[in-house]
C-alpha positions in Angstrom: 13.1 -10.9 0.1 15.7 -9.6 2.6 15.4 -6.2 4.2 18.4 -5.0 2.1 16.8 -6.2 -1.1 13.5 -4.8 -0.1 15.0 -1.4 0.4 16.7 -1.4 -3.0 13.6 -2.6 -4.8 11.1 -0.4 -3.0 9.2 2.2 -5.0 11.0 5.5 -5.2 9.5 8.7 -3.5 7.6 11.1 -5.6 9.7 13.9 -7.1 9.6 16.5 -9.8 6.1 17.1 -11.1 4.8 15.2 -8.1 5.7 18.1 -5.9 3.7 20.6 -8.0 0.7 18.3 -7.9 1.1 18.0 -4.2 1.0 21.7 -3.8 -2.4 21.8 -5.6 -3.7 19.0 -3.5 -2.7 20.7 -0.3 -4.4 24.0 -1.4 -7.5 22.1 -2.4 -7.8 20.2 0.8 -7.4 23.3 2.9 -10.2 25.0 1.0 -12.4 21.9 1.2 -11.9 21.9 5.0 -12.6 25.6 5.4 -15.5 26.1 2.9 -16.8 22.6 2.2 -16.2 20.4 -0.8 -19.3 21.4 -2.8 -18.9 25.1 -2.0 -15.3 25.2 -3.4 -14.8 25.9 -7.1 -12.0 24.8 -9.4 -11.2 28.5 -9.9 -10.7 29.0 -6.2 -8.4 26.0 -6.0 -6.3 27.1 -9.0 -6.0 30.6 -7.5 -4.9 29.3 -4.1 -2.4 27.0 -5.7 -1.0 29.6 -8.0 -1.9 27.7 -11.2 -4.2 28.4 -14.1 -7.6 26.7 -14.5 -6.3 24.9 -17.6 -3.3 23.7 -15.7 -5.6 22.3 -13.0 -7.6 20.3 -15.6 -4.4 19.0 -17.2 -3.3 17.6 -13.8 -6.7 16.5 -12.5 -10.0 15.6 -14.1 -12.1 17.2 -11.4 -12.3 18.2 -7.7 -12.8 14.6 -6.6 -9.6 13.5 -8.5 -7.6 16.0 -6.4 -8.6 14.1 -3.2 -7.6 10.7 -4.6 -4.6 11.7 -6.9 -2.1 10.3 -4.4 -3.7 6.9 -4.6 -3.5 6.9 -8.4 0.2 7.6 -8.3 0.8 5.1 -5.5 -1.1 2.3 -7.4 1.1 3.0 -10.5 4.2 2.8 -8.3 3.1 -0.4 -6.7 2.4 -2.0 -10.1 6.0 -1.1 -11.2 7.4 -2.5 -7.9 5.5 -5.8 -8.0 6.4 -6.3 -11.7 10.0 -6.7 -10.5 11.3 -10.1 -9.4 10.9 -10.8 -5.7 12.3 -13.8 -3.9 9.4 -13.8 -1.4 6.0 -12.6 -2.9 4.4 -12.5 0.5 7.1 -10.1 1.7 6.8 -8.0 -1.4 3.1 -7.4 -0.8 3.9 -6.3 2.7 6.7 -4.0 1.4 4.1 -2.4 -0.9 1.8 -1.8 2.0 4.6 -0.2 4.0 5.5 2.1 1.1 1.9 3.4 0.9 1.7 3.9 4.7 5.1 5.8 4.8 3.8 8.1 2.1 0.8 9.2 4.2 2.7 9.1 7.5 5.2 11.6 6.1 2.5 14.3 6.4 -0.1 13.2 8.9 -1.8 16.5 9.0 -2.6 16.4 5.3 -3.8 12.9 5.7 -6.1 13.9 8.5 -7.5 16.8 6.4 -8.2 14.4 3.5 -9.9 12.0 5.8 -12.1 14.7 7.2 -13.1 15.8 3.7 -13.9 12.3 2.5 -15.9 11.5 5.6 -18.2 14.4 5.0 -19.0 13.7 1.3 -21.0 10.5 0.5 -19.7 10.3 -3.1 -16.1 10.5 -1.9 -16.7 7.8 0.7 -18.0 5.5 -2.0 -14.9 6.2 -4.2 -12.7 5.5 -1.2 -14.2 2.1 -0.8 -13.5 1.3 -4.5 -9.9 2.6 -4.1 -9.2 0.4 -1.2 -10.4 -2.6 -3.1 -8.1 -1.7 -6.0 -5.1 -2.2 -3.6 -6.5 -5.5 -2.5 -7.1 -6.7 -6.0 -3.6 -5.7 -7.1 -2.1 -7.8 -4.3 -4.4 -10.7 -5.0 -3.5 -10.7 -8.7 0.2 -10.4 -8.0 0.2 -13.4 -5.6 -1.7 -15.6 -8.0 0.7 -14.8 -10.8 3.8 -15.2 -8.6 2.8 -18.4 -6.9 1.3 -20.8 -9.6 -1.0 -23.3 -7.9 -1.8 -21.0 -5.0 -5.3 -21.5 -3.7 -7.3 -18.4 -4.8 -8.7 -18.3 -1.3 -5.2 -18.0 0.2 -4.4 -15.2 -2.3 -7.5 -13.2 -1.6 -7.4 -13.9 2.1 -3.8 -12.7 2.5 -4.5 -9.6 0.4 -7.5 -8.7 2.4 -5.7 -9.2 5.6 -2.8 -7.0 4.6 -5.1 -4.3 3.4 -7.2 -4.4 6.6 -4.2 -4.2 8.8 -2.8 -1.3 6.8 -6.1 0.6 7.0 -6.4 -0.1 10.7 -2.9 1.3 11.5 -3.5 4.3 9.1 -6.7 5.1 10.9 -4.9 5.1 14.2 -2.5 7.7 12.7 -5.2 9.8 11.3 -7.6 9.7 14.3 -5.0 10.2 17.0 -2.8 13.2 17.9 0.4 11.1 18.0 2.5 9.8 15.2 2.3 6.0 14.5 5.7 4.9 13.1 6.0 2.6 10.2 7.5 0.0 12.5 4.1 -0.5 14.1 2.6 -1.5 10.7 5.7 -3.7 10.0 5.3 -5.6 13.2 1.6 -6.1 12.5 2.3 -7.4 9.0 5.0 -9.7 10.3 2.5 -11.1 12.8 0.0 -11.6 10.0 2.6 -13.5 7.9 3.4 -15.6 11.0 -0.3 -16.4 11.6 -0.8 -17.1 7.9 2.2 -19.5 7.9 4.4 -17.6 5.5 6.9 -15.8 7.7 10.4 -17.3 7.2 11.8 -19.0 10.3 15.5 -18.9 9.3 18.0 -20.0 6.7 18.8 -23.4 8.0 20.3 -25.5 5.2 20.1 -29.3 4.6 22.0 -31.7 6.7 25.3 -33.1 5.6 23.8 -36.4 4.5 21.4 -34.5 2.2 18.3 -35.6 4.1 15.9 -32.6 4.3 13.6 -32.5 7.2 11.0 -29.7 6.9 8.5 -28.5 9.5 5.8 -26.2 8.4 2.6 -24.8 10.0 -0.4 -26.9 9.2 -2.3 -23.9 7.7 0.5 -22.9 5.3 -0.7 -22.7 1.7 0.5 -25.6 -0.4 2.0 -23.3 -3.0 4.1 -21.5 -0.3 5.2 -24.9 1.1 6.4 -26.0 -2.3 8.2 -22.7 -2.8 10.1 -23.0 0.4 11.1 -26.6 -0.2 12.4 -25.7 -3.6 14.4 -22.8 -2.2 16.0 -25.1 0.4 16.8 -27.7 -2.2 18.3 -25.0 -4.6 20.6 -23.8 -1.8 
């Protein structure tokens, strides 16, 4: 998928009701940081956010859901995004990762506050591990469905690699005082695709005599090799 196509197909930013939920999340995280997660009540969160207790429970199931609500919304957005047709499934997975990173990088202070809260509560750390795996599983299932015949090891390997790179760059943003632009993650993901043998080398077409000579990295998955050959022949 080209950069232009990726931009037009990328998930849209959160608007409307999402802004109201974000205000509750910000208030809750501030209280968690000041008072502690266990010491903060739902009533205190509702009062700080300017909403009723019943409104809080309509928006969130509990205090821990406040911490992870962004992930729930993001996962839904990524499912919608990946359900669309994409010329290059490998690139689509990377675009999804970039979207998630851009969301948290837009407010690094809030991301740092959330990280501090999660690190201090064992139950939240456990849920964070499960949440990270849900992204990886989403990417894995998407690649298998989009590339019939793809070796499952290639699907899970690439999904795990993208997720690990994303988390590493996000931790750099959260743990450091400086901003880490999205371009840093994009460069790392491009390098991952290059190492995995799935980064396009160009749009060279077939020769005039219709003889096609193709050179691919030895480690490129068979399903990706077949996809690229078919794309060249179709052109």
